[in-house]
VEXDREN-2710 file (C-alpha; in Angstrom, 1 decimal):
% VEXDREN-2710
k/r/px/py/pz
1/UNK/90.1/0.8/127.2
2/UNK/90.3/-2.9/127.5
3/UNK/88.3/-5.8/125.9
4/UNK/85.9/-6.1/128.9
5/UNK/85.1/-2.4/128.8
6/UNK/84.6/-2.6/125.0
7/UNK/82.3/-5.6/125.4
8/UNK/80.1/-3.8/127.9
9/UNK/79.9/-0.7/125.8
10/UNK/79.1/-2.8/122.7
11/UNK/76.2/-4.4/124.6
12/UNK/75.1/-0.9/125.7
13/UNK/75.2/0.4/122.1
14/UNK/73.4/-2.6/120.7
15/UNK/70.6/-2.3/123.3
16/UNK/70.1/1.4/123.3
17/UNK/70.6/2.3/119.6
18/UNK/67.1/1.1/118.6
19/UNK/65.3/1.4/121.9
20/UNK/64.1/5.0/122.4
21/UNK/66.4/5.6/125.4
22/UNK/69.5/7.2/123.8
23/UNK/72.6/5.2/122.8
24/UNK/74.9/8.3/122.9
25/UNK/73.6/9.2/126.3
26/UNK/74.2/5.7/127.7
27/UNK/77.7/5.6/126.2
28/UNK/78.5/8.7/128.3
29/UNK/76.6/7.6/131.5
30/UNK/77.7/4.0/131.8
31/UNK/81.5/4.6/131.6
32/UNK/81.1/7.6/134.0
33/UNK/79.3/5.5/136.6
34/UNK/81.8/2.7/136.3
35/UNK/84.7/5.1/136.5
36/UNK/86.0/4.4/133.0
37/UNK/85.9/7.9/131.6
38/UNK/84.4/9.2/128.4
39/UNK/85.1/6.8/125.4
40/UNK/84.9/9.8/123.0
41/UNK/82.8/10.9/120.1
42/UNK/84.9/9.0/117.6
43/UNK/84.5/5.7/119.5
44/UNK/80.7/6.3/119.8
45/UNK/80.3/7.0/116.1
46/UNK/82.4/4.1/114.9
47/UNK/80.6/1.4/117.0
48/UNK/77.3/2.8/115.7
49/UNK/78.4/1.2/112.4
50/UNK/77.9/-2.2/114.0
51/UNK/74.3/-1.4/114.8
52/UNK/73.8/0.0/111.4
53/UNK/75.1/-3.2/109.9
54/UNK/72.4/-4.9/112.0
55/UNK/69.6/-2.7/110.6
56/UNK/70.9/-3.1/107.0
57/UNK/71.0/-6.9/107.3
58/UNK/67.6/-7.1/109.1
59/UNK/65.9/-4.9/106.4
60/UNK/68.1/-5.9/103.5
61/UNK/65.2/-6.9/101.3
62/UNK/63.4/-3.6/101.9
63/UNK/66.6/-1.6/101.3
64/UNK/67.5/-3.4/98.1
65/UNK/64.0/-2.8/96.8
66/UNK/64.0/0.8/97.8
67/UNK/67.4/1.6/96.2
68/UNK/66.7/-0.4/93.0
69/UNK/63.3/1.0/92.4
70/UNK/64.3/4.6/93.3
71/UNK/67.3/4.3/90.9
72/UNK/65.1/2.9/88.1
73/UNK/62.5/5.6/88.7
74/UNK/65.0/8.3/87.8
75/UNK/64.9/7.0/84.2
76/UNK/61.4/5.4/84.1
77/UNK/58.6/7.9/85.0
78/UNK/56.0/5.2/85.5
79/UNK/57.9/3.9/88.6
80/UNK/58.0/7.3/90.3
81/UNK/54.7/6.7/92.1
82/UNK/55.8/3.2/93.3
83/UNK/56.0/2.9/97.1
84/UNK/59.7/1.9/97.1
85/UNK/60.7/4.8/94.8
86/UNK/58.8/7.3/97.1
87/UNK/60.4/5.8/100.2
88/UNK/63.8/6.4/98.6
89/UNK/63.0/10.1/98.3
90/UNK/61.6/10.2/101.8
91/UNK/64.7/8.7/103.4
92/UNK/67.1/10.7/101.3
93/UNK/65.3/14.1/101.8
94/UNK/64.6/13.2/105.5
95/UNK/68.3/12.9/106.1
96/UNK/69.1/16.4/104.9
97/UNK/68.0/18.2/108.1
98/UNK/70.3/16.2/110.4
99/UNK/73.2/16.4/108.0
100/UNK/72.9/20.2/107.8
101/UNK/72.4/20.8/111.5
102/UNK/75.0/18.2/112.4
103/UNK/77.7/20.0/110.4
104/UNK/76.6/23.4/111.7
105/UNK/76.8/22.2/115.3
106/UNK/79.7/19.8/115.1
107/UNK/81.9/21.6/117.6
108/UNK/79.0/21.7/120.1
109/UNK/78.2/18.0/119.6
110/UNK/81.8/16.9/120.0
111/UNK/82.4/19.1/123.0
112/UNK/80.0/20.9/125.3
113/UNK/77.1/18.6/124.6
114/UNK/79.0/15.7/126.2
115/UNK/77.9/16.9/129.6
116/UNK/75.8/14.8/132.0
117/UNK/73.6/17.7/133.2
118/UNK/72.5/18.1/129.6
119/UNK/72.1/14.4/129.1
120/UNK/70.1/13.8/132.2
121/UNK/67.8/16.7/131.4
122/UNK/67.4/15.5/127.8
123/UNK/66.5/12.0/129.0
124/UNK/63.7/13.4/131.1
125/UNK/62.4/16.1/128.7
126/UNK/62.3/14.0/125.6
127/UNK/60.9/11.1/127.6
128/UNK/58.0/13.3/128.6
129/UNK/57.5/14.4/125.0
130/UNK/57.4/10.8/123.9
131/UNK/54.8/10.2/126.5
132/UNK/52.6/13.0/125.1
133/UNK/53.1/11.6/121.6
134/UNK/52.1/8.1/122.8
135/UNK/48.9/9.5/124.3
136/UNK/48.0/12.1/121.7
137/UNK/48.8/10.1/118.5
138/UNK/46.0/8.4/116.7
139/UNK/48.2/5.4/115.8
140/UNK/46.2/4.5/112.7
141/UNK/48.6/5.2/109.9
142/UNK/51.0/2.6/108.4
143/UNK/54.3/3.0/106.6
144/UNK/52.4/2.8/103.3
145/UNK/50.7/6.1/104.3
146/UNK/54.0/8.0/104.5
147/UNK/54.2/11.1/102.3
148/UNK/56.9/13.7/101.6
149/UNK/55.7/16.2/104.2
150/UNK/55.7/13.5/106.9
151/UNK/59.2/12.3/105.8
152/UNK/60.6/15.8/106.2
153/UNK/58.9/16.4/109.5
154/UNK/60.2/13.1/111.0
155/UNK/63.6/14.0/109.5
156/UNK/63.4/17.3/111.4
157/UNK/62.6/15.4/114.6
158/UNK/65.8/13.4/114.0
159/UNK/67.9/16.5/114.5
160/UNK/67.0/16.3/118.2
161/UNK/69.1/13.2/118.5
162/UNK/72.2/15.4/118.1
163/UNK/71.9/16.2/121.8
164/UNK/73.1/13.1/123.7
165/UNK/70.3/11.8/125.9
166/UNK/67.6/12.6/123.3
167/UNK/67.8/9.4/121.3
168/UNK/67.7/9.2/117.5
169/UNK/65.1/6.4/117.4
170/UNK/63.1/8.1/120.2
171/UNK/63.1/11.4/118.4
172/UNK/62.0/10.0/115.1
173/UNK/59.4/7.7/116.6
174/UNK/58.0/10.6/118.6
175/UNK/57.6/12.6/115.5
176/UNK/55.9/9.7/113.7
177/UNK/53.5/9.1/116.6
178/UNK/52.5/12.8/116.6
179/UNK/51.7/12.4/112.9
180/UNK/49.3/9.5/113.7
181/UNK/51.5/6.5/112.8
182/UNK/51.3/3.2/114.6
183/UNK/54.1/2.3/117.0
184/UNK/55.4/-0.5/114.7
185/UNK/55.2/1.8/111.6
186/UNK/57.0/4.5/113.5
187/UNK/59.8/2.1/114.6
188/UNK/60.1/0.6/111.1
189/UNK/60.5/4.0/109.4
190/UNK/62.8/5.2/112.1
191/UNK/65.1/2.2/111.5
192/UNK/65.2/2.8/107.7
193/UNK/65.8/6.5/108.1
194/UNK/68.7/5.9/110.5
195/UNK/70.8/4.1/107.9
196/UNK/72.2/7.1/105.9
197/UNK/72.3/9.4/109.0
198/UNK/74.4/7.1/111.1
199/UNK/76.6/5.9/108.2
200/UNK/77.4/9.5/107.4
201/UNK/78.0/10.3/111.1
202/UNK/80.3/7.3/111.5
203/UNK/82.2/8.2/108.3
204/UNK/82.6/11.8/109.4
205/UNK/83.9/10.9/112.9
206/UNK/86.4/8.4/111.3
207/UNK/88.7/11.5/110.7
208/UNK/89.3/11.5/114.4
209/UNK/89.8/7.7/114.5
210/UNK/92.8/7.9/112.3
211/UNK/94.4/10.7/114.3
212/UNK/95.7/8.0/116.7
213/UNK/93.4/8.5/119.6
214/UNK/91.3/5.5/119.1
215/UNK/92.1/2.0/120.4
216/UNK/91.2/-0.1/117.3
217/UNK/91.2/-3.6/119.0
218/UNK/88.6/-2.8/121.7
219/UNK/86.7/-0.6/119.2
220/UNK/86.4/-3.6/116.8
221/UNK/85.2/-5.8/119.6
222/UNK/82.6/-3.3/120.7
223/UNK/81.4/-2.9/117.1
224/UNK/80.9/-6.6/116.6
225/UNK/79.1/-7.0/119.9
226/UNK/76.9/-4.0/119.1
227/UNK/76.0/-5.7/115.8
228/UNK/74.9/-9.0/117.4
229/UNK/72.9/-7.3/120.2
230/UNK/71.4/-4.7/117.9
231/UNK/70.1/-7.3/115.5
232/UNK/68.3/-9.1/118.3
233/UNK/67.0/-5.8/119.7
234/UNK/65.4/-4.8/116.4
235/UNK/63.5/-8.1/116.1
236/UNK/62.4/-7.8/119.8
237/UNK/61.2/-4.2/119.6
238/UNK/59.2/-4.6/116.4
239/UNK/57.4/-7.5/118.0
240/UNK/57.0/-5.8/121.3
241/UNK/55.4/-2.7/119.8
242/UNK/52.6/-4.6/118.2
243/UNK/51.0/-5.2/121.6
244/UNK/52.6/-2.7/124.0
245/UNK/52.9/1.0/124.4
246/UNK/56.2/3.0/124.7
247/UNK/55.5/4.1/128.3
248/UNK/58.0/1.6/129.7
249/UNK/60.7/3.5/127.9
250/UNK/59.3/6.8/129.2
251/UNK/59.4/5.5/132.8
252/UNK/63.0/4.3/132.3
253/UNK/64.2/7.6/130.8
254/UNK/62.6/9.7/133.6
255/UNK/63.9/7.4/136.3
256/UNK/67.4/7.3/134.9
257/UNK/67.5/11.1/134.3
258/UNK/66.2/11.7/137.8
259/UNK/68.8/9.4/139.4
260/UNK/71.6/11.0/137.3
261/UNK/70.5/14.5/138.3
262/UNK/70.6/13.5/142.0
263/UNK/74.1/12.0/141.7
264/UNK/75.3/15.2/139.9
265/UNK/73.7/17.4/142.5
266/UNK/75.3/15.3/145.3
267/UNK/78.7/15.5/143.6
268/UNK/78.9/11.7/143.3
269/UNK/79.7/12.0/139.6
270/UNK/81.2/14.8/137.6
271/UNK/79.3/16.4/134.7
272/UNK/82.2/16.2/132.3
273/UNK/85.4/14.4/131.8
END
């Protein structure tokens, strides 16, 4: 991988990590269409740390308040009903499902799941599920209305993101919409919930990075680019969702999945590396 390829993949990661269109899927699809080959699960996980840095910096005040209040609440019972203390529990407990399932299916995730037939199908199916959630959700609840049950349910939806093409943000936002949350509230909680999940994922995949198979120079470039683009994407999406539906992302997912299935059926691209 050279710097140009790394820059392109960094842009792709930054744009698609927070939009509900699947970053892992695009990091398989784009190199394949350009003839670059699969960058690998380790590369994908490491450059996700760039977009996680973006979400941490964007929401740093929220995260500092959540961590500080949650920690204090362990020793001060009067703080346990505070919104930030409760959010700390929701994020922590909501991360358990994807951690357990991710470890159980790690061999599948790092191998067979990196197949374009599966990715294309997942883009379409989860796009249609997002469309149903967009139409069926009441979209009246805000982040302040979050409770433990909802946090666990949305955390369960996050497990769907283990299949490339599903989208972590898309899966969690779909779950939140089904539970009646507004689009902006769904996106905001999705971003907060992503922090421990992706940091753990990146840390876990680093074991492969140090085995010598990762080109560190281009990977660092891609990570920095993904941070810059990801930060801008967060700000844009939160503003966009205050006045617009998610249907544009549904249309994109279905169109891309359909085109990809057509290319695979015609033999224009191969399903795996």
